C-alpha positions in Angstrom: 16.0 -47.4 19.3 17.1 -51.1 19.1 19.8 -50.4 16.8 21.1 -47.4 19.0 21.2 -49.5 22.0 23.0 -52.4 20.4 25.5 -50.0 19.0 26.1 -48.4 22.5 26.2 -52.0 24.2 28.8 -53.3 21.5 30.9 -50.0 22.3 31.0 -50.5 26.0 31.5 -54.3 25.8 34.6 -53.7 23.8 35.9 -51.7 26.7 34.8 -53.2 30.0 35.0 -57.0 29.3 32.6 -58.1 32.2 28.8 -58.5 32.7 27.3 -56.4 35.4 24.4 -57.9 37.5 23.3 -54.7 39.2 22.5 -51.2 37.8 22.5 -48.4 40.1 21.2 -44.7 39.2 22.5 -42.3 41.6 20.3 -39.0 42.2 20.9 -35.6 43.4 23.6 -35.3 46.2 24.0 -39.1 46.2 27.0 -39.5 43.8 29.4 -40.4 46.6 28.3 -44.0 46.4 30.9 -44.2 43.6 33.5 -44.4 46.4 31.9 -47.7 47.5 32.7 -49.3 44.1 36.0 -50.9 43.3 36.0 -49.1 39.9 37.6 -50.9 37.0 36.3 -48.6 34.3 35.1 -45.1 34.1 33.3 -43.7 30.9 32.2 -40.1 30.5 28.7 -39.8 29.0 30.1 -37.5 26.4 32.2 -40.4 25.2 29.5 -43.0 24.9 27.8 -43.3 21.5 24.0 -42.2 21.7 24.2 -41.1 25.2 22.8 -37.9 26.4 24.9 -35.6 28.7 23.7 -34.6 32.2 23.3 -30.7 32.8 22.4 -30.7 36.4 24.6 -29.6 39.3 25.2 -32.8 41.4 25.1 -35.2 38.5 28.7 -35.8 37.3 27.9 -37.5 34.1 29.9 -40.6 34.5 29.3 -44.4 33.9 31.2 -46.5 36.2 32.0 -50.2 36.1 33.3 -52.3 38.9 32.5 -54.6 41.8 30.9 -54.3 45.4 32.1 -57.5 47.1 31.9 -60.2 44.5 29.0 -58.5 42.7 29.5 -56.7 39.3 27.8 -53.2 39.1 27.3 -50.5 36.5 26.6 -47.1 38.1 25.2 -43.9 36.6 26.7 -41.0 38.5 24.1 -38.6 37.2 20.9 -39.2 35.4 18.8 -37.3 32.7 15.6 -35.6 33.3 12.7 -34.7 31.0 12.9 -31.0 32.2 16.4 -30.7 30.8 14.8 -30.9 27.3 15.3 -34.7 26.6 12.4 -36.7 25.4 11.4 -39.9 27.5 13.3 -42.3 25.1 16.6 -40.3 25.8 15.9 -40.1 29.5 15.5 -43.9 29.7 18.0 -44.8 27.1 20.7 -45.9 29.8 18.3 -48.3 31.4 18.0 -50.0 28.1 21.7 -50.1 27.7 22.1 -51.6 31.1 19.5 -54.4 30.5 21.5 -55.4 27.4 24.9 -55.2 29.1 23.4 -57.9 31.5 21.8 -56.0 34.4 18.9 -57.8 35.8 18.4 -55.6 39.1 18.0 -52.0 39.0 18.5 -49.6 42.1 17.2 -46.1 41.7 17.8 -43.2 44.1 16.6 -39.7 44.3 15.9 -36.6 46.3 12.3 -35.6 46.9 9.9 -33.3 48.7 8.0 -34.7 51.5 4.3 -34.4 52.0 3.6 -37.2 54.4 3.4 -35.5 57.7 5.3 -38.4 59.4 8.3 -37.5 57.3 11.1 -35.0 58.2 14.0 -33.7 56.1 16.8 -36.3 55.9 14.4 -39.3 56.2 15.1 -42.2 53.9 12.2 -43.7 52.2 11.8 -47.1 50.5 9.6 -46.5 47.4 7.0 -49.3 47.2 4.8 -47.7 44.5 4.7 -44.7 42.5 2.2 -42.3 40.6 3.2 -41.2 37.0 2.2 -37.6 36.4 4.8 -36.9 33.7 3.5 -35.2 30.7 5.1 -37.9 28.3 5.2 -41.7 28.7 8.4 -43.5 28.0 6.5 -46.3 26.3 4.5 -44.1 24.0 4.8 -44.8 20.3 5.3 -48.0 18.3 6.3 -50.9 20.6 9.4 -53.1 19.9 8.6 -56.7 21.2 12.3 -57.3 21.5 12.4 -54.9 24.5 9.1 -55.9 26.1 5.3 -56.2 25.6 2.9 -53.5 24.4 0.9 -53.4 27.6 2.9 -53.6 30.8 1.5 -54.9 34.0 2.7 -52.3 36.7 1.1 -53.9 39.7 4.6 -54.6 41.4 6.9 -51.8 40.0 9.3 -52.1 43.1 10.2 -55.7 44.0 8.7 -56.8 47.2 11.5 -59.2 48.0 14.1 -56.5 47.6 12.1 -54.1 49.7 12.0 -56.7 52.5 15.6 -57.3 52.3 16.5 -53.6 52.5 14.3 -53.4 55.6 16.1 -56.3 57.2 19.5 -54.7 56.4 18.3 -51.2 57.7 17.3 -53.0 61.1 20.6 -54.8 61.3 22.6 -51.5 61.0 19.9 -49.4 62.9 19.1 -47.2 59.9 15.6 -45.6 60.1 13.7 -46.0 57.0 10.1 -45.2 56.0 7.8 -46.6 53.3 6.4 -44.3 50.7 4.6 -43.6 47.4 6.6 -41.6 45.0 4.9 -39.1 42.7 6.7 -37.8 39.8 6.1 -34.2 38.2 7.8 -32.7 35.2 9.9 -29.8 37.2 12.1 -28.1 37.1 10.2 -25.9 39.3 9.8 -26.9 43.0 6.1 -27.5 43.8 3.7 -24.7 45.0 1.9 -25.4 48.2 -1.2 -26.1 46.3 0.8 -28.7 44.3 2.2 -30.2 47.5 -1.5 -30.5 48.7 -2.5 -32.1 45.3 0.2 -34.8 45.7 -0.9 -35.6 49.2 -4.5 -35.9 48.1 -3.6 -38.1 45.2 -1.9 -40.5 47.5 1.8 -39.6 47.3 4.0 -39.4 50.2 6.8 -37.5 48.5 7.3 -35.9 45.1 10.2 -35.6 42.6 11.3 -35.1 38.9 12.8 -38.4 38.1 12.8 -42.1 38.7 9.4 -43.1 37.4 10.2 -43.3 33.7 13.3 -45.2 34.3 11.5 -47.8 36.4 8.7 -48.1 33.8 11.2 -48.9 31.1 13.1 -51.3 33.4 9.9 -53.2 34.1 9.2 -53.1 30.5 12.4 -55.3 30.1 11.5 -57.4 33.1 14.3 -56.0 35.4 13.6 -56.1 39.3 13.6 -52.6 40.7 14.4 -51.2 44.1 14.0 -47.4 44.9 15.1 -45.2 47.7 14.3 -41.5 48.1 15.9 -38.9 50.4 13.5 -36.4 51.8 15.3 -33.0 51.3 12.5 -30.5 52.0 9.0 -30.8 53.3 6.0 -29.2 51.5 4.4 -27.0 54.1 4.1 -23.4 54.9 6.9 -23.2 57.3 9.5 -24.8 55.2 8.5 -24.1 51.5 10.1 -20.5 51.3 13.5 -21.9 51.9 13.4 -24.6 49.1 16.4 -24.3 46.6 18.5 -26.7 44.7 21.6 -26.1 46.9 19.9 -26.8 50.1 18.3 -30.0 48.4 21.8 -31.1 47.6 23.0 -30.4 51.2 20.1 -32.3 52.7 20.8 -35.2 50.4 24.5 -35.3 51.3 23.8 -35.3 54.9 21.7 -38.4 54.6 24.1 -40.0 52.0 26.2 -42.1 54.5 23.2 -44.1 55.6 21.9 -44.4 52.0 25.4 -45.8 50.7 25.6 -48.2 53.5 22.2 -49.6 52.9 22.7 -50.0 48.9 26.3 -51.3 49.5 25.2 -54.1 51.9 22.2 -54.7 49.9 24.4 -55.6 46.8 27.2 -57.1 48.7 25.0 -59.6 50.6 22.7 -60.5 47.5 
């Protein structure tokens, strides 16, 4: 893994010529954030050595390098999921690359199903903790100390100062946000009613199929993380029959302008 990461980093460094401070992973329906970046370089995943290729609708599969204000940013326009057939090392490989390109702060976004009864479709949730229910752990196997420690403290997966700043920005721009715990399941099936009830019973406020492995690996390398989720469906008897991927994308796209504003201001004013 170390050698693959260095090979990929060397390839990218030979092209881009600058050191990004922020990494952004754009989830389903949130790829429009790319329009907020003054893009200097664009690399297709298929052209980057050792990179997987995104196979999900709504994930373009492009790595963007540019600026937001004075801040240098690298953004993944599309992520990789365990359910696509990749192992966890492949799913999280881009996060390793981001760190070794210079990224110290990672912003992750996703679309999720809500189980908290105070949520509604279109809500923006600032993730303050997560529950990992994936069947494979991204740090399983022999540990490479060059990346991080064998046993990782996960008491603060999402940086409290970053969350506080996001709340302040949301207040200033009158963007309604909620707090929440994100629970990750393998997918690709949407949850049954009983599974939604399980998520709620376990302490989750929303549920999705991504993000948690990326954050674990980012924290393994001592990156600060901030996560935001858009509620695209509600796990209840009234709504569940209508859930499909196209409607998830539509709900995410409707909330996208507010999420984009939040993330853009977050980076620009850092």
